[in-house]
VOGU-3710 file (C-alpha; in Angstrom, 3 decimals, decimal comma):
1> mtgvlsgkaa> 26,311/1,829/-6,346  25,692/-0,280/-3,030  23,067/-2,217/-1,802  22,657/-2,481/2,003  20,486/-3,659/4,396  21,543/-2,381/7,933  20,424/1,223/8,672  23,548/2,447/7,050  22,804/4,975/3,901  23,966/3,548/0,359
11> spisartkkr> 26,639/5,328/-1,180  26,085/8,105/-3,726  25,966/7,239/-7,651  27,656/10,509/-8,072  29,496/13,717/-6,484  26,500/15,818/-7,033  25,382/18,073/-3,528  23,069/16,127/-1,197  19,484/16,697/-1,512  16,941/17,139/1,543
21> qscrrtaivd> 16,320/13,895/2,595  12,540/14,796/1,642  13,647/14,941/-2,109  16,471/11,940/-2,247  15,693/9,475/-4,692  16,355/5,726/-3,390  16,467/2,984/-6,328  15,566/-0,892/-5,257  16,628/-3,409/-7,531  14,965/-6,996/-6,645
31> igsnsirlvv> 16,283/-10,086/-8,624  14,020/-12,501/-7,612  13,278/-16,100/-8,968  10,857/-15,398/-11,407  11,344/-11,542/-12,057  13,785/-8,550/-11,530  12,515/-5,216/-10,984  13,438/-1,525/-10,565  11,419/0,507/-8,402  12,786/4,500/-7,878
41> yqgparvpai> 11,170/5,532/-4,894  11,076/9,644/-3,659  9,501/11,702/-0,504  9,067/10,872/2,918  11,377/7,749/4,185  8,795/6,414/5,820  5,981/6,397/2,420  8,393/7,708/0,113  6,118/7,894/-3,442  6,623/5,511/-6,330
51> lfnekvmagl> 8,382/7,290/-9,522  9,091/4,230/-11,918  8,391/0,927/-11,474  9,399/-1,518/-13,890  9,947/-5,483/-14,071  11,570/-8,206/-16,692  10,314/-11,739/-16,224  13,796/-13,112/-16,254  13,003/-16,317/-14,944  15,991/-16,956/-12,780
61> grelsttgai> 14,500/-19,977/-10,940  12,734/-21,796/-13,779  15,632/-24,518/-14,045  16,559/-24,998/-10,564  14,785/-28,222/-9,760  16,200/-29,907/-12,791  19,394/-28,558/-13,747  20,692/-26,454/-10,056  21,923/-23,600/-12,231  20,254/-20,249/-13,905
71> gkdamefair> 19,594/-20,940/-17,472  21,663/-19,565/-20,070  18,846/-17,586/-21,648  17,616/-16,328/-18,153  21,196/-15,520/-17,505  21,046/-13,220/-20,787  18,061/-11,869/-20,165  18,697/-10,901/-16,303  21,873/-9,134/-17,547  20,296/-6,846/-19,920
81> glkrfhrlct> 17,670/-6,200/-17,737  19,704/-4,986/-15,124  22,115/-3,102/-17,985  18,431/-1,043/-18,891  17,603/-0,148/-15,192  21,214/1,152/-14,115  21,120/3,138/-17,045  17,341/4,561/-16,233  18,878/5,331/-12,625  21,703/7,327/-13,870
91> dmevdsilaf> 19,421/9,326/-16,207  16,585/9,812/-13,120  19,411/11,117/-11,212  18,894/8,632/-8,281  21,307/9,126/-5,170  21,468/5,391/-4,066  20,444/2,274/-5,450  19,859/-0,846/-2,683  20,217/-4,346/-4,852  19,360/-7,415/-3,600
101> ataavrdasn> 18,867/-11,376/-5,352  16,891/-13,969/-3,301  16,677/-17,656/-3,433  17,657/-18,376/-7,123  20,740/-16,619/-7,137  21,513/-18,096/-3,609  20,405/-21,375/-4,647  22,358/-21,875/-8,121  25,276/-23,338/-8,802  25,976/-20,445/-11,009
111> gddllkaahe> 24,763/-18,104/-8,896  27,879/-16,109/-8,841  28,151/-15,683/-12,409  25,439/-13,244/-12,101  26,526/-11,482/-8,651  29,602/-10,597/-11,164  27,828/-9,550/-14,071  25,935/-7,214/-11,816  29,176/-5,968/-10,019  30,473/-5,119/-13,509
121> igydvavlqg> 27,657/-3,232/-14,015  27,819/-1,007/-11,473  25,841/-2,869/-8,431  26,730/-4,139/-5,197  23,938/-6,956/-4,632  23,370/-8,306/-1,043  21,967/-12,231/-1,198  19,337/-12,221/1,122  18,879/-15,835/3,127  15,782/-17,164/3,515
131> eeeaelaalg> 14,890/-15,708/7,155  15,979/-12,390/6,153  13,839/-12,552/3,383  11,108/-13,575/5,547  11,989/-10,720/8,277  11,892/-8,455/5,631  8,640/-9,128/3,898  7,355/-8,907/7,360  8,444/-5,446/7,865  6,906/-4,677/4,443
141> iisgipdasg> 3,661/-5,768/6,340  4,222/-3,443/9,504  4,829/-0,865/7,447  1,902/-0,681/4,956  -0,443/-2,456/7,922  0,571/-1,265/11,104  -1,877/-3,115/13,299  -1,262/-6,361/11,403  -0,958/-9,577/13,094  -0,805/-13,129/12,512
151> ivgdlgggsl> 1,370/-15,108/9,695  3,244/-13,708/6,757  3,571/-15,281/3,813  5,737/-14,036/0,767  5,690/-16,532/-2,466  8,503/-16,128/-4,894  9,698/-17,926/-7,871  12,285/-20,061/-5,970  11,437/-19,760/-2,216  8,247/-18,980/0,225
161> elamidkgkv> 9,098/-17,251/3,168  6,856/-17,107/6,539  6,741/-14,853/9,297  4,820/-14,461/12,108  4,130/-11,078/13,372  2,536/-9,342/16,524  2,151/-5,779/17,254  4,760/-4,665/15,059  7,025/-7,462/15,973  8,443/-10,234/14,003
171> ldrfsfplgv> 8,519/-13,409/15,825  9,460/-16,724/14,159  11,012/-16,577/10,613  11,076/-19,724/8,076  12,089/-19,995/4,517  11,475/-23,113/2,529  12,066/-24,363/-1,188  8,842/-23,816/-2,286  8,697/-21,166/-4,383  5,947/-21,101/-7,251
181> lrvadlrakd> 7,995/-22,157/-9,769  9,698/-24,978/-7,725  6,052/-26,239/-7,264  4,718/-26,539/-10,617  7,621/-28,765/-11,292  7,168/-31,016/-7,884  3,354/-31,251/-8,519  3,904/-32,747/-12,026  6,010/-35,076/-10,568  3,479/-36,216/-7,415
191> tdglktkirk> 1,109/-33,867/-6,123  0,385/-36,226/-3,102  4,365/-36,167/-2,376  4,053/-32,364/-2,515  1,486/-32,514/0,342  3,068/-34,597/2,537  6,260/-32,871/2,137  4,729/-29,552/2,571  2,759/-30,626/6,001  6,558/-31,963/7,381
201> mlkktgwdkk> 7,943/-28,674/6,202  5,146/-26,728/7,975  5,072/-28,595/11,058  8,563/-27,462/12,077  7,356/-24,571/11,965  5,181/-25,344/15,681  2,395/-23,259/14,255  0,013/-25,822/14,329  -0,361/-25,016/17,911  -0,045/-21,302/18,135
211> gqqlpfylvg> -0,482/-20,135/14,458  -3,955/-21,189/13,947  -7,051/-18,885/13,378  -4,680/-15,930/12,532  -5,137/-13,902/9,144  -2,691/-14,613/6,961  -1,064/-11,739/4,914  -0,325/-12,437/1,252  2,926/-11,029/-0,268  4,300/-11,800/-4,168
221> gswrslarld> 3,052/-10,810/-7,290  1,539/-14,703/-7,872  -0,771/-14,222/-4,819  -1,445/-10,122/-6,022  -2,855/-11,824/-9,291  -5,005/-14,238/-7,698  -6,577/-11,476/-5,611  -7,176/-9,232/-8,838  -8,724/-12,497/-10,301  -10,925/-12,554/-6,708
231> mydskyplpv> -11,808/-8,889/-6,992  -12,835/-9,498/-10,481  -15,171/-12,195/-9,754  -16,557/-10,350/-6,771  -17,081/-7,485/-8,777  -15,285/-5,902/-5,877  -16,083/-1,900/-6,494  -12,897/-0,824/-5,506  -9,752/-1,518/-7,955  -6,879/-1,452/-5,182
241> ihnyemepqr> -5,396/-4,190/-3,944  -3,208/-3,337/-0,801  -5,281/-4,485/2,153  -7,813/-6,372/0,250  -9,302/-9,196/2,179  -10,603/-12,609/0,895  -12,426/-15,569/3,086  -10,218/-18,716/3,719  -12,595/-20,349/1,298  -11,986/-18,667/-1,673
251> arrlvsrlar> -8,220/-20,098/-2,113  -9,691/-23,459/-2,947  -12,135/-21,791/-5,077  -9,579/-20,100/-6,767  -7,960/-23,102/-7,552  -11,351/-24,756/-9,593  -11,988/-21,694/-10,840  -8,249/-21,236/-12,569  -8,773/-25,410/-13,713  -12,108/-23,975/-15,248
261> lnkdklknvp> -10,900/-20,906/-17,329  -8,021/-20,750/-20,771  -5,544/-18,179/-20,842  -7,650/-15,787/-23,214  -10,241/-14,971/-20,725  -7,673/-14,436/-18,119  -5,832/-11,535/-20,152  -9,818/-9,693/-19,963  -8,894/-9,508/-16,216  -8,430/-5,986/-14,830
271> glsssriptl> -4,636/-5,355/-13,752  -3,545/-8,822/-13,990  -0,145/-8,948/-15,661  -0,319/-11,686/-18,432  3,284/-13,087/-17,511  1,842/-13,969/-14,173  -0,908/-16,186/-15,991  1,396/-19,329/-15,788  2,158/-19,307/-11,967  -1,628/-18,388/-10,894
281> ndaawllsml> -2,812/-22,237/-10,480  0,296/-23,255/-8,471  0,065/-19,950/-6,087  -3,384/-20,843/-5,465  -2,656/-24,527/-4,758  -0,394/-24,286/-2,494  -2,106/-21,207/-0,673  -5,535/-23,333/-0,535  -2,858/-25,915/1,608  -1,477/-23,078/3,908
291> vryldstkmv> -4,504/-21,624/4,797  -6,087/-24,656/5,480  -3,200/-25,722/7,593  -2,885/-22,699/9,556  -6,749/-22,484/9,815  -6,277/-19,141/8,777  -9,571/-16,498/9,625  -8,907/-14,371/6,842  -6,350/-13,212/3,661  -5,420/-9,873/3,573
301> vsaygvregm> -3,228/-8,974/0,435  -0,557/-6,455/0,706  1,080/-4,571/-1,708  3,835/-3,451/0,139  7,208/-6,901/0,807  10,254/-7,294/0,768  11,579/-4,015/-0,428  8,995/-2,025/1,417  10,493/-3,676/4,341  14,096/-2,997/3,421
311> lfkniskqea> 13,441/0,966/3,194  11,158/0,317/6,581  14,313/-1,680/8,318  16,506/1,659/7,061  14,394/4,539/8,944  14,832/5,460/12,528  12,264/4,164/15,241  10,535/7,127/15,809  9,552/7,736/12,065  9,080/4,301/11,681
321> ardplllatd> 6,242/5,170/14,592  4,325/7,816/12,227  1,049/7,292/10,771  1,707/6,102/7,089  -1,501/7,574/5,908  -1,534/10,886/8,018  1,803/10,877/6,659  1,545/10,649/2,549  -1,716/12,611/2,454  0,089/15,221/4,174
331> dtgtaqsrfp> 2,787/15,230/1,771  0,286/15,153/-0,825  -1,617/18,186/0,512  1,396/20,232/1,405  2,468/19,519/-2,537  -0,829/20,814/-3,756  -2,260/23,029/-1,666  -2,921/26,854/-2,694  -1,326/28,427/0,257  1,112/26,729/3,164
341> anskllgewi> -0,582/24,198/4,218  -3,160/24,629/6,887  -4,071/20,497/7,146  -3,403/20,304/10,785  -5,388/23,363/11,581  -8,616/22,516/9,566  -8,446/19,490/11,211  -8,733/20,709/14,639  -10,739/23,503/13,745  -13,777/20,892/12,714
351> seifsddpve> -12,847/18,450/15,447  -15,322/19,955/18,150  -18,078/18,982/16,192  -16,971/15,304/15,865  -15,699/14,520/19,213  -18,042/11,580/19,286  -16,778/9,815/15,970  -15,371/6,131/16,654  -11,679/6,645/17,685  -10,897/5,095/14,266
361> whrirqaacn> -12,416/7,350/12,487  -10,302/10,502/13,679  -7,720/9,661/11,793  -9,485/9,072/8,297  -11,368/12,802/8,669  -7,423/14,085/9,798  -6,364/12,598/6,225  -9,485/14,426/4,261  -8,494/17,343/5,791  -4,662/16,405/4,931
371> lgdvawranp> -6,571/16,596/1,035  -8,224/19,335/1,595  -7,109/21,743/-0,939  -6,267/19,076/-3,843  -8,437/20,008/-6,258  -8,403/23,663/-6,138  -6,917/23,931/-9,647  -8,898/21,600/-11,532  -11,499/22,448/-13,844  -14,262/24,310/-11,494
381> nfraerglei> -16,836/21,951/-13,158  -14,863/18,646/-11,681  -13,600/19,737/-8,650  -15,132/16,841/-6,862  -14,544/14,171/-8,760  -10,962/15,351/-8,743  -10,886/15,255/-4,901  -12,958/11,910/-5,092  -10,055/10,227/-7,545  -7,295/11,190/-5,044
391> glhgnwvgit> -8,894/10,470/-1,463  -10,149/6,751/-3,222  -7,538/5,815/-5,514  -4,540/7,422/-3,610  -1,660/5,355/-3,502  -2,416/5,548/0,271  -1,544/2,435/2,782  -2,624/1,997/6,410  -6,395/2,206/5,471  -9,337/-0,141/4,460
401> gperemlgqa> -11,668/-0,506/1,829  -14,338/1,057/3,440  -12,234/4,114/4,783  -11,199/4,677/1,266  -14,636/5,227/0,542  -15,137/7,366/3,565  -11,730/9,765/2,447  -13,200/9,527/-1,220  -16,686/10,647/-0,074  -15,258/13,734/2,329
411> lftsfgggnn> -13,300/15,187/-0,235  -16,187/14,271/-3,185  -18,552/16,561/-0,540  -16,025/19,192/0,415  -15,355/20,144/-3,414  -18,918/20,789/-4,276  -20,469/16,972/-4,432  -23,404/17,920/-2,402  -25,022/15,712/0,154  -24,869/13,151/-2,500
421> ifpgggrlad> -23,225/9,742/-2,139  -20,635/9,664/-5,200  -21,564/7,795/-8,021  -20,801/4,090/-6,922  -20,157/4,700/-3,679  -21,964/3,129/-0,525  -20,967/-0,330/-1,079  -18,221/-0,863/1,072  -18,687/2,124/4,070  -22,213/1,280/5,568
431> eqatkraicw> -24,871/4,152/5,738  -23,831/5,665/9,122  -20,624/6,044/7,870  -21,180/7,736/4,662  -23,563/9,615/6,011  -20,848/10,993/8,517  -17,852/11,520/5,698  -20,797/13,434/4,060  -20,510/15,956/7,154  -17,082/15,955/7,500
441> glamrlgqrl> -17,102/17,061/3,801  -19,926/20,083/4,137  -17,646/21,474/7,799  -14,717/21,034/5,669  -16,469/22,669/3,017  -17,381/25,802/5,858  -13,996/26,202/6,861  -12,229/26,651/3,608  -15,098/29,281/2,454  -14,857/31,343/5,700
451> sggtrnpleq> -11,070/31,085/5,507  -10,168/31,145/2,042  -7,841/28,476/2,309  -5,709/30,766/4,809  -4,718/29,999/8,603  -5,574/34,080/10,354  -9,710/33,323/10,087  -9,884/29,143/11,318  -6,825/30,692/14,306  -9,430/33,401/15,667
461> trvrksgkkl> -13,146/31,333/14,453  -14,579/28,448/15,961  -17,386/25,761/15,459  -19,107/23,469/17,825  -22,027/21,902/18,766  -24,009/23,776/21,421  -27,500/21,756/22,446  -29,418/21,715/19,234  -27,032/24,699/17,875  -24,128/24,838/15,639
471> eltiscdlid> -22,409/27,770/17,040  -19,990/29,874/14,505  -18,048/31,679/16,804  -16,084/34,981/15,261  -13,712/37,555/16,719  -15,207/41,002/16,101  -12,647/42,472/13,870  -13,562/39,499/11,690  -17,211/39,358/11,821  -17,274/40,590/8,097
481> lygdavakrh> -16,179/37,012/6,667  -19,119/35,958/7,768  -20,769/36,919/4,091  -23,608/34,542/1,968  -21,483/32,366/0,683  -20,171/31,331/4,310  -23,672/31,829/5,570  -25,384/29,382/3,297  -22,537/26,707/3,882  -23,077/26,967/7,328
491> ghlasimgle> -26,606/26,659/7,301  -26,484/23,269/4,854  -23,685/21,385/7,616  -26,327/22,634/10,501  -29,491/21,341/8,496  -28,139/17,630/7,462  -26,887/17,745/11,218  -30,628/18,303/12,392  -29,140/21,614/14,092  -29,807/25,102/13,955
501> pvvtse> -26,854/27,510/12,290  -26,105/30,341/14,772  -23,232/33,395/14,581  -22,130/34,807/17,349  -18,942/37,130/17,620  -16,440/37,825/20,847
//
C-alpha cells in the first residue's frame, strides 16, 4: 500500500482485476496531530462519494510543546488505530491507499518510530511539509468551492497552514507552529506574549497589505466544530456545514460564548463531536485573532480540506475543470433512475421556458433535472419528501445554502409537493428564487409525465413561452401522449406562470 502526492496512482493492495475508474475505491489515511482518520472514497474522481469515515483521537501532538516527542500512550493508540484501518481497507477491497502524516510526525523527535510501525503494518506514509499541507488545503477549497478567492486557513493539532487562492490558483503558502494543541499550552503560559508572537508570524506573509478585505476559508475539525456551535446559536435552518458563512465578528462572540458554556451544554449541540470540545476555546481565540488581523469580509466553512485536495491534485486538468455539483448530481441521478438517464435532455427540454433566469441559476436547475428520477422508487405518499431530502441534504459541494433550498424545492414540487413551499423552506432562498424553483419542479413534472421518463417523447416535443401562452408542441405521431394527466400538469405550470396552456402539433 503506497502513499502518493504526485499524479501517479497508488499501487494496488491486491492482484485482482482492475475495476473501472468509476468503481475504484481509494482510501486516505490522514495521520494528523490531533486525530488519525480513515476515509474510503468511490465514484467519479472529481467528486467521489464517501463510503466510510472514521477517526481516532490519538493526540500525537499533545506533548510536543513540552517534550518535543509523541507520548507513549498516544503512540500505542495511533498504532492500534492504524492496524484497524488497514484491516478495514482489506475487507472493503480498497484498490489503493494514500497515507500521509502532518506536523506532529514531522516535528516529533520520535516521529520516525511511528513511520516505521506504519510501514510494518503495510503503509507507505508520505510526511507532508508545511507548505505542501497548505497547498493541499487550498486545493481542497478550490475543489469544493470552485469560485473561491481569499485566504485559506487550515487549523490542525500541531500547525496552522495559510494560503492565498485566486481564481483556482494557489498563490502564497505558509505554515506556522500554531496548531490548536500548541496554542493551548502557549496561552496557558503567556497569552500576551503569544499574541505578539502571532502578529510577528503573520507579518511574514505580507498580507497586511494584499490580504485584507478577503474571505477567510476555514479548514479543520476544530473550526468546523465552532461553525456547528454558531449554526446552533443562530438557529440556522440547514444542518449542512459546507459553505456555511459567518460574519467576522462571530469569531469574537464565540470566544465569549465558550467562556460561559460548560461541557455538558456543548454536548447538546447537534453534530458537535465531544472529542473536539476541549480545543474549541483555543480554536475560537486563534480564529478571532486571524480575522481581525486580516480584516476578513466573512468566514466560509469548508467540508473539504487536505484529503480532498490530494484527490484533486491527482486528477487531470480536464477533470478538475468539471462542475462538482453537476457531476455529483448526475452520478447520483443515473444510479437511481428508472430508465437510462435523461437528465441532460430534460434540462434542455425545460430550459427555453426559463431562458431569462439569472446565469447562476442555470446550473441549479440542471442539477435538479439530474436528480429528476431519484424518488420514483419511494412510497408514493413520500416521494416529495424523498426528493426534498436528496436535494436539500445531499452531499453536494459547489452550492450555497440558498441554492440548496432551490434544489430541494424543485424536487419537492416535481415529486408531488404542489405549489407549496416545503416545510421549513423559504428561509435562505428569497421569495423570487423559491417561486422560480417551484416553476422548475412543475416543468420537470410535466416533462416526466409526458415522456414517462423515456427519451423519445422529449426529443420529439417542445415547450416554450410564446407571448402570453405556454405552448407545448408535439409531433403528429405522438399527439396521443397528450392525455388528461399531461393536460392537467400543462395547465398547472401555465397557471402559476400567468400563461395560457396551448398544445399544437406538427
